BALORO-929953 format. One line per 3 residues: number of its first residue (from 1); their letters; for each residue x, y, z negated of C-alpha. Coordinates in pm, whole numbers, plus 50000, padded with zeros to 5 digits. Layout:
BALORO-929953
NUM) a) X/Y/Z | ...
end
This chain:
BALORO-929953
1) xxx) 23312/87251/10580 | 23213/87052/10269 | 23567/87052/10129
4) xxx) 23659/87417/10100 | 24027/87499/10146 | 24024/87807/09929
7) xxx) 24107/87616/09610 | 24426/87475/09758 | 24540/87830/09829
10) xxx) 24455/87941/09473 | 24637/87641/09327 | 24943/87724/09535
13) xxx) 24939/88081/09407 | 24875/87979/09045 | 25231/88046/08922
16) xxx) 25219/88393/09080 | 24875/88465/08938 | 24968/88348/08592
19) xxx) 25293/88551/08599 | 25099/88868/08681 | 24896/88820/08364
22) xxx) 25202/88795/08140 | 25337/89147/08088 | 25607/89042/07845
25) xxx) 25612/88827/07535 | 25634/89131/07308 | 25335/89298/07472
28) xxx) 25138/88975/07451 | 25213/88955/07078 | 25093/89312/07027
31) xxx) 24778/89232/07224 | 24722/88917/07020 | 24765/89110/06696
34) xxx) 24503/89358/06815 | 24249/89083/06877 | 24338/88910/06549
37) xxx) 24181/89206/06369 | 23861/89173/06571 | 23844/88791/06564
40) xxx) 24020/88684/06241 | 23887/88327/06247 | 23968/88252/06611
43) xxx) 24275/88070/06740 | 24253/88217/07094 | 24047/88437/07322
46) xxx) 23961/88412/07689 | 24167/88704/07810 | 24015/88696/08156
49) xxx) 23780/88467/08345 | 23702/88483/08715 | 23423/88247/08829
52) xxx) 23274/88218/09177 | 22973/88015/09288 | 22950/87976/09665
55) xxx) 22671/87805/09859 | 22746/87575/10150 | 22558/87313/10351
58) xxx) 22625/86940/10352 | 22515/86766/10673 | 22537/86421/10514
61) xxx) 22253/86465/10268 | 22093/86763/10445 | 22110/86974/10129
64) xxx) 22289/87288/10023 | 22570/87246/09775 | 22744/87489/09541
67) xxx) 23117/87518/09485 | 23233/87659/09152 | 23585/87800/09146
70) xxx) 23704/87906/08800 | 24026/88066/08681 | 24065/88140/08308
73) xxx) 24354/88265/08098 | 24372/88220/07721 | 24568/88434/07477
76) xxx) 24689/88262/07158 | 24606/88463/06844 | 24793/88215/06625
79) xxx) 25087/87986/06688 | 25105/87612/06634 | 24744/87558/06741
82) xxx) 24574/87306/06968 | 24304/87420/07210 | 24066/87201/07407
85) xxx) 23864/87319/07702 | 23575/87122/07850 | 23406/87083/08187
88) xxx) 23089/86877/08231 | 22974/86681/08533 | 22720/86411/08627
91) xxx) 22572/86232/08927 | 22479/86567/09079 | 22813/86739/09029
94) xxx) 23180/86653/09054 | 23506/86805/08937 | 23723/86819/09248
97) xxx) 24055/86970/09136 | 24212/87120/08824 | 24543/87276/08725
100) xxx) 24676/87397/08390 | 24932/87677/08387 | 25088/87928/08149
103) xxx) 25393/88027/07945 | 25582/87762/07748 | 25339/87504/07879
106) xxx) 25563/87195/07873 | 25382/87072/07560 | 25049/87138/07729
109) xxx) 25133/86947/08045 | 25261/86651/07843 | 24908/86595/07708
112) xxx) 24672/86386/07919 | 24342/86516/08053 | 24069/86280/07932
115) xxx) 23735/86231/08109 | 23442/86014/08005 | 23090/85986/07865
118) xxx) 22936/86274/07676 | 22719/86198/07373 | 22476/86447/07225
121) xxx) 22142/86471/07044 | 21977/86645/07338 | 21699/86509/07555
124) xxx) 21741/86540/07935 | 22118/86483/07962 | 22133/86288/08289
127) xxx) 22451/86076/08313 | 22656/86345/08142 | 23034/86318/08163
130) xxx) 23298/86556/08033 | 23664/86627/08101 | 23878/86756/07815
133) xxx) 24176/86976/07892 | 24424/87004/07601 | 24647/87309/07553
136) xxx) 24928/87372/07306 | 24947/87727/07172 | 25302/87724/07044
139) xxx) 25344/88087/06940 | 25128/88393/06896 | 25089/88570/07230
142) xxx) 25120/88253/07438 | 24928/88264/07765 | 24769/87944/07892
145) xxx) 24531/87901/08183 | 24303/87667/08374 | 24213/87652/08742
148) xxx) 23915/87434/08825 | 23698/87354/09125 | 23365/87177/09085
151) xxx) 23081/87103/09327 | 22705/87063/09272 | 22548/86847/09543
154) xxx) 22181/86938/09480 | 22084/87301/09410 | 21778/87191/09211
157) xxx) 22017/87070/08940 | 22219/87391/08946 | 22002/87593/08710
160) xxx) 22172/87805/08444 | 22499/87995/08423 | 22583/88116/08071
163) xxx) 22833/88397/08031 | 22944/88341/07670 | 23197/88081/07569
166) xxx) 23307/87892/07256 | 23588/88151/07245 | 23544/88529/07257
169) xxx) 23568/88656/07614 | 23758/88982/07665 | 23682/89026/08035
172) xxx) 23493/88815/08288 | 23366/88837/08643 | 23100/88596/08774
175) xxx) 23023/88611/09147 | 22744/88434/09337 | 22805/88419/09713
178) xxx) 22467/88360/09877 | 22449/88306/10256 | 22164/88446/10467
181) xxx) 22008/88103/10520 | 21972/88035/10144 | 21668/88163/09952
184) xxx) 21794/88216/09596 | 21671/88434/09312 | 21902/88511/09020
187) xxx) 21696/88588/08712 | 21888/88752/08423 | 21815/88678/08057
190) xxx) 21931/88850/07735 | 22151/89115/07899 | 22042/89390/07660
193) xxx) 22307/89476/07402 | 22594/89338/07612 | 22843/89516/07835
196) xxx) 22733/89349/08159 | 22722/89522/08497 | 22554/89375/08805
199) xxx) 22658/89483/09154 | 22495/89355/09471 | 22717/89367/09780
202) xxx) 22590/89281/10129 | 22874/89177/10359 | 22896/89252/10730
205) xxx) 22786/88896/10811 | 22467/88949/10608 | 22575/88729/10319
208) xxx) 22506/88870/09973 | 22753/88875/09684 | 22608/88922/09336
211) xxx) 22892/89034/09110 | 22845/89035/08732 | 23124/89208/08540
214) xxx) 23132/89191/08161 | 23353/89270/07865 | 23379/89174/07497
217) xxx) 23145/88877/07487 | 23123/88718/07140 | 23187/88347/07096
220) xxx) 22887/88115/07084 | 22804/88063/06717 | 22833/87715/06573
223) xxx) 22564/87737/06304 | 22327/87441/06279 | 22023/87664/06223
226) xxx) 22023/87857/06551 | 21763/87855/06830 | 21860/87729/07174
229) xxx) 22115/87929/07375 | 21853/88045/07628 | 21689/88255/07353
232) xxx) 22001/88447/07258 | 22292/88452/07497 | 22315/88635/07831
235) xxx) 22281/88408/08129 | 22140/88379/08479 | 21871/88134/08579
238) xxx) 21938/88026/08938 | 21614/87966/09130 | 21694/87785/09456
241) xxx) 21364/87824/09638 | 21457/87691/09982 | 21686/87720/10282
244) xxx) 21683/87743/10662 | 21883/87519/10893 | 21856/87495/11272
247) xxx) 21562/87732/11262 | 21366/87510/11021 | 21264/87626/10674
250) xxx) 21298/87365/10400 | 21136/87415/10059 | 21321/87326/09742
253) xxx) 21155/87470/09431 | 20978/87782/09549 | 20668/87747/09333
256) xxx) 20527/87553/09040 | 20344/87338/09294 | 20682/87247/09450
259) xxx) 20814/87166/09103 | 20517/86945/09019 | 20535/86758/09349
262) xxx) 20904/86692/09288 | 20839/86575/08930 | 20560/86350/09055
265) xxx) 20768/86206/09338 | 21045/86111/09096 | 20803/85969/08837
268) xxx) 20622/85757/09097 | 20945/85569/09168 | 20890/85393/08834
271) xxx) 20779/85035/08894 | 20544/84962/08604 | 20435/84599/08568
274) xxx) 20164/84561/08308 | 20128/84184/08264 | 20372/84168/07972
277) xxx) 20190/84450/07795 | 19831/84323/07817 | 19854/84072/07527
280) xxx) 20009/84338/07302 | 19743/84598/07383 | 19461/84348/07337
283) xxx) 19602/84244/07000 | 19640/84604/06881 | 19283/84707/06960
286) xxx) 19103/84376/06893 | 18982/84453/06541 | 18944/84830/06575
289) xxx) 18587/84952/06535 | 18621/85291/06704 | 18801/85435/07005
292) xxx) 19001/85668/06779 | 19126/85370/06580 | 19232/85200/06904
295) xxx) 19423/85511/07015 | 19596/85543/06680 | 19693/85175/06684
298) xxx) 19871/85217/07019 | 20027/85555/06934 | 20160/85437/06599
301) xxx) 20287/85109/06744 | 20507/85297/06991 | 20623/85534/06716
304) xxx) 20714/85246/06486 | 20852/84989/06727 | 21034/85179/07003
307) xxx) 21362/85333/06899 | 21428/85672/07053 | 21765/85701/07229
310) xxx) 21844/86017/07423 | 22026/85855/07712 | 21937/85904/08076
313) xxx) 22134/85780/08374 | 22138/85946/08716 | 21790/86021/08847
316) xxx) 21661/85900/08509 | 21714/86260/08401 | 21354/86296/08530
319) xxx) 21255/85942/08622 | 21091/85739/08342 | 21212/85386/08286
322) xxx) 20947/85122/08355 | 20704/85047/08072 | 20793/84677/08064
325) xxx) 21166/84748/08028 | 21112/84988/07739 | 20886/84730/07575
328) xxx) 21137/84448/07624 | 21437/84647/07499 | 21243/84815/07216
331) xxx) 21417/85145/07284 | 21390/85428/07534 | 21428/85798/07595
334) xxx) 21139/86044/07576 | 21030/85970/07934 | 21040/85596/07890
337) xxx) 20839/85623/07569 | 20586/85858/07730 | 20548/85621/08023
340) xxx) 20500/85322/07792 | 20240/85516/07593 | 20053/85611/07908
343) xxx) 20061/85256/08042 | 19936/85100/07717 | 19654/85355/07678
346) xxx) 19542/85301/08036 | 19536/84925/07979 | 19305/84995/07684
349) xxx) 19075/85194/07911 | 19182/85550/07825 | 19273/85842/08050
352) xxx) 19642/85908/07975 | 19886/86119/08177 | 20255/86202/08188
355) xxx) 20332/86556/08073 | 20643/86772/08118 | 20730/87019/07844
358) xxx) 21012/87241/07730 | 21068/87237/07355 | 21121/87555/07155
361) xxx) 21492/87535/07230 | 21404/87670/07577 | 21283/88024/07638
364) xxx) 21145/87957/07988 | 20785/87878/08082 | 20600/87757/08390
367) xxx) 20603/88096/08560 | 20951/87983/08670 | 20984/87700/08926
370) xxx) 21293/87533/08781 | 21370/87194/08632 | 21531/87392/08347
373) xxx) 21180/87469/08219 | 21136/87113/08087 | 21368/86916/07861
376) xxx) 21113/86672/07725 | 20827/86443/07831 | 20519/86338/07636
379) xxx) 20183/86176/07712 | 19852/86363/07723 | 19533/86177/07633
382) xxx) 19206/86307/07779 | 18939/86196/07533 | 18592/86329/07448
385) xxx) 18654/86650/07645 | 18969/86721/07447 | 19340/86692/07516
388) xxx) 19564/86514/07266 | 19939/86546/07310 | 20118/86227/07206
391) xxx) 20491/86247/07137 | 20609/85908/07015 | 20966/86032/06968
394) xxx) 20836/86220/06662 | 20817/85943/06404 | 20540/85968/06141
397) xxx) 20351/86255/06308 | 19978/86181/06262 | 19746/86158/06560
400) xxx) 19619/86509/06644 | 19914/86686/06480 | 20217/86825/06659
403) xxx) 20581/86872/06566 | 20703/87228/06520 | 20943/87202/06815
406) xxx) 20660/87168/07069 | 20387/87384/06910 | 20280/87670/07135
409) xxx) 20487/87542/07425 | 20345/87527/07778 | 20290/87183/07929
412) xxx) 20246/87063/08285 | 20008/86764/08296 | 19980/86529/08591
415) xxx) 19643/86548/08763 | 19669/86357/09089 | 19779/86584/09371
418) xxx) 19738/86886/09147 | 19839/86961/08791 | 19705/87116/08471
421) xxx) 19880/87390/08276 | 19803/87402/07905 | 19968/87494/07574
424) xxx) 20026/87278/07268 | 19815/87402/06973 | 19997/87596/06702
427) xxx) 19969/87490/06340 | 19849/87756/06098 | 20097/87876/05832
430) xxx) 20072/87646/05536 | 20061/87313/05718 | 20422/87247/05615
433) xxx) 20361/87312/05248 | 20579/87176/04971 | 20428/87222/04628
436) xxx) 20588/87158/04289 | 20393/87147/03964 | 20563/87098/03627
439) xxx) 20423/87080/03275 | 20715/87128/03038 | 20801/87154/02673
442) xxx) 21124/87259/02501 | 21323/86981/02337 | 21652/87103/02196
445) xxx) 21852/87247/02487 | 21637/87068/02744 | 21306/87107/02923
448) xxx) 21101/86792/02934 | 20769/86695/03091 | 20573/86566/03387
451) xxx) 20616/86676/03751 | 20451/86637/04088 | 20600/86717/04429
454) xxx) 20368/86722/04731 | 20480/86731/05096 | 20288/86812/05415
457) xxx) 20363/86861/05785 | 20724/86891/05902 | 20864/86833/05555
460) xxx) 20657/86519/05510 | 20757/86387/05854 | 21127/86438/05779
463) xxx) 21092/86288/05434 | 20925/85972/05569 | 21194/85935/05834
466) xxx) 21465/85974/05568 | 21301/85714/05342 | 21237/85462/05620
469) xxx) 21562/85496/05813 | 21832/85506/05545 | 21914/85135/05512
472) xxx) 22208/85188/05276 | 21979/85276/04985 | 21638/85168/04860
475) xxx) 21349/85419/04880 | 21339/85443/04501 | 21703/85557/04496
478) xxx) 21639/85810/04773 | 21334/85952/04596 | 21540/85987/04279
481) xxx) 21801/86183/04478 | 21528/86414/04614 | 21397/86471/04262
484) xxx) 21723/86517/04071 | 21937/86668/04352 | 22219/86444/04226
487) xxx) 22255/86679/03930 | 22402/86565/03598 | 22144/86784/03423
490) xxx) 21834/86618/03570 | 21704/86281/03449 | 21392/86146/03618
493) xxx) 21202/85829/03535 | 20857/85675/03579 | 20882/85770/03948
496) xxx) 20577/85690/04160 | 20523/85790/04523 | 20294/85747/04823
499) xxx) 20313/85461/05072 | 20611/85494/05306 | 20392/85461/05617
502) xxx) 20135/85720/05506 | 20097/85955/05802 | 19773/86132/05716
505) xxx) 19739/86368/05421 | 20008/86447/05166 | 20309/86252/05047
508) xxx) 20312/86276/04668 | 20588/86206/04417 | 20500/86189/04046
511) xxx) 20766/86153/03777 | 20876/86235/03426 | 21176/86464/03393
514) xxx) 21431/86586/03140 | 21631/86895/03242 | 21941/86947/03028
517) xxx) 22121/87275/02960 | 21816/87482/03052 | 21773/87627/02700
520) xxx) 22026/87818/02490 | 21971/87911/02125 | 22113/88228/01967
523) xxx) 22000/88310/01616 | 21622/88350/01637 | 21607/88358/02017
526) xxx) 21572/88102/02296 | 21709/88180/02644 | 21537/87966/02908
529) xxx) 21635/87901/03270 | 21290/87797/03382 | 21336/87716/03755
532) xxx) 21564/87416/03816 | 21524/87394/04196 | 21563/87762/04290
535) xxx) 21433/87736/04646 | 21609/87955/04906 | 21878/88066/04662
538) xxx) 22149/88018/04926 | 21952/88140/05228 | 22110/88482/05262
541) xxx) 22214/88550/05622 | 22570/88652/05709 | 22581/89017/05818
544) xxx) 22793/88942/06126 | 22564/88664/06243 | 22447/88712/06601
547) xxx) 22179/88444/06645 | 21836/88429/06484 | 21788/88201/06184
550) xxx) 21586/87894/06283 | 21413/87746/05977 | 21273/87460/06190
553) xxx) 20923/87515/06046 | 20671/87771/05928 | 20762/87768/05560
556) xxx) 20533/87747/05260 | 20688/87665/04922 | 20466/87684/04615
559) xxx) 20585/87630/04259 | 20385/87633/03934 | 20557/87570/03602
562) xxx) 20358/87563/03279 | 20578/87588/02969 | 20431/87513/02629
565) xxx) 20559/87782/02392 | 20709/87626/02080 | 20522/87689/01759
568) xxx) 20632/88005/01584 | 20777/88173/01897 | 20655/88457/02114
571) xxx) 20774/88596/02448 | 21030/88873/02411 | 21143/88914/02772
574) xxx) 21024/88802/03117 | 21200/88866/03449 | 21042/89142/03653
577) xxx) 20775/89003/03892 | 20862/88997/04260 | 20642/89092/04553
580) xxx) 20841/89126/04876 | 20608/89129/05176 | 20704/89161/05540
583) xxx) 20505/89094/05860 | 20710/88775/05910 | 20763/88650/05553
586) xxx) 20671/88697/05188 | 20836/88625/04850 | 20614/88633/04542
589) xxx) 20713/88543/04184 | 20499/88604/03876 | 20509/88529/03502
592) xxx) 20216/88542/03264 | 20116/88409/02922 | 19786/88241/02845
595) xxx) 19742/88139/02483 | 20041/87926/02389 | 20150/87875/02753
598) xxx) 20390/88061/02978 | 20291/88021/03345 | 20546/88077/03621
601) xxx) 20431/88086/03985 | 20639/88129/04299 | 20545/88134/04666
604) xxx) 20778/88167/04964 | 20620/88178/05310 | 20703/88263/05671
607) xxx) 20473/88332/05964 | 20687/88134/06209 | 21007/87935/06214
610) xxx) 21242/88211/06334 | 21389/88499/06135 | 21510/88738/06402
613) xxx) 21818/88957/06381 | 21604/89270/06349 | 21461/89124/06027
616) xxx) 21791/89015/05869 | 21822/89321/05646 | 21470/89281/05504
619) xxx) 21518/88906/05461 | 21847/88949/05273 | 21688/89212/05052
622) xxx) 21415/88962/04960 | 21672/88688/04889 | 21868/88928/04666
625) xxx) 21551/89012/04472 | 21471/88641/04439 | 21821/88562/04310
628) xxx) 21792/88846/04059 | 21500/88657/03905 | 21687/88326/03924
631) xxx) 21979/88486/03739 | 21753/88635/03472 | 21610/88431/03185
634) xxx) 21294/88404/02984 | 21364/88502/02623 | 21154/88374/02333
637) xxx) 21195/88502/01980 | 21074/88367/01647 | 20774/88545/01510
640) x) 20840/88748/01194
end
C-alpha cells in the first residue's frame, strides 16, 4: 500500500495528457500573446496545475504518510528561454518519480536533472535538498510539463501548502484526500482577494476530498523588502491532529500541549556534557561584581565567539546540538547556540530555559498546534522575577534589548512537564533612531563644516556587524564610506567614532565635511542644495506591487542642519514646509531663520516596520512631497 500505483498510470498516460493540452501551435501562440500583455516581464506561465495530497498509512513506522502527485504544464511567452523548476525534499520527504513532457522537448530532455544540497539564509531548514528540472522554451507558445510524485513520511512535517508559484498560475486545482481514520484540519490563510473556491466532497466510503480550485494567481514577488510568505500569499496550514488504527487513537499534534511535549522530547535527546564548559564559565564570571555583569559576560561571549550558521541536519531541525560540540566547533545554528547559552547560565547558577519562537516572517501563533509556528530558538533567563530573552544569533544586541524580528512574537518556554506562553516586549518607536546634525558654512560652491551621526537600535546593531565583519576593509575606510556614500562630492576627514564593541547606548560618528557642488551662484543670488543625504528619496513603492513593504525596523530619522548665512545675504526663497501625517508614518520638514542662521529640520518616522498595501497610496504621496522639497533649493540674495 505504501507505494501507490496511480503515478505509474499517470506517467504512462503523460503523452496523451500533454497532447490534450496542446490545441495547435497557432492557438498556443495566440494564447501566449494574450498572456504577454498581462505578464510582460515573465518568460512563461503555469497554464494548468493539478496537485493531489493523499494520506496513507505505513505499517513500518506506524505513522501516516502523504503522497503528493503533481502535474503542471507551462506555456512559453517568449522563445529561446531557459526555465528551471524546483522540488524540495529532506529526511522526512522523498521524491519518488518524475517525468518531463511537452512539445519540441528534445532540448529539454537532453538536459540533466540535478539534485543536491539547498543553501539559504533561513533558520529551521532541516537537511534540505532540492532537485532542479531544466526546460528549454524554444519558441513562443511552446508547452512543457512536469509530472512528479513525492512522499512525506511524517505528517507533523507536512505543514503548509502554498498556492502561488514563482510563475503566474492561470489555473490550478489542489485536492486533499483525507481518509476517515485521519484527523486533519485544513486552515486557510490569505484567501481574500483571490479567485479561490473550496469544495468539500464526502465519498461513499466516508473519505473526504477537499478541492481548492483557483485562477489567475500572481507570481511570488522577488523583492528583498517583503514580509514572509505566510503574511501575504494564499495557503493552507495542514494540522495533523491524530489518527486511528486498529481501533486505537494516536495523538500527533492535536494541542499546544502535544506540540510542547514533542518539542521537549526531541530537545531532551541532546547529550550535554558540561565538564569542558566549567573552566570557561568560571573564568567569565570570576571578576564580575554583580549577577547582571555575570549574565552579560556569558551572553556577550556566546554572541562574540560562536559563529551562527543556519544548517540543521535531519532531526536537528528541532533538536539542539550538544553544548560541548557547539563550544568546540565555535559555530552552531540557533538551537545549538540557545542550548549552549542555557547550559553556561545554568553552570553559573542561573535559571535558563530553551524557548521556541516564530520570527516576524511567520504569521502563525501558539493557538495553532503545528511545528510551522516556530522557526527559531532562543534562551529565556528567569532572573529577579523577570524574563529576559537571549538571542545570541543577533550580534551586538545589548542585554535586555530585542531585535525587531522577534519583538511582539509569542514564545513557548520550557517549564518542566508544562510550558509558559509569553510575548517578547515591543520596542517603542524611536529606539532605532538615526540622527544627523551638521553645522555648515558656504565656501565657494561648497558647504563645509562639522557633522555628527548617531545610531541606535537596529541601525546600530547592523552598523556594528558591518564594521566588525567586513575583513576586506579597515573600520576607518568603512566609516568613511558610510559618511561620504562613495560620492565624488563629499570629502570627510577628522573622523572619530565609538568603540566597535559598544553595545549599550549610541554609536556616534564625528567628522569634518566638505560638500562640493551644493551651491550655485547667479548674479546676486546663491542657490543651495542643503540636504546631501536625502533620506527615503528612492522609497516610492511600485503601484503594481502586491506585498507589503518591510522596512525591517520602526523608523526614526532626524536631521538638523544649521547653515551660517554669509555676510551681506538674506533669504529670498525657502521650500514649502512639509507635514504629512498618517496613523502609520509621518514626514515633517521645516525651515526657519534665527539671526544669521538658517535652520533645517527633518523627521521621518513609522509606527511599525510594515507599510501595508492599503497605505501605499498615502506613503507614495508623502514620498512625492518629500522629493519636491529635495528638488527645490534655498535661495539667498545679496542685501541692497
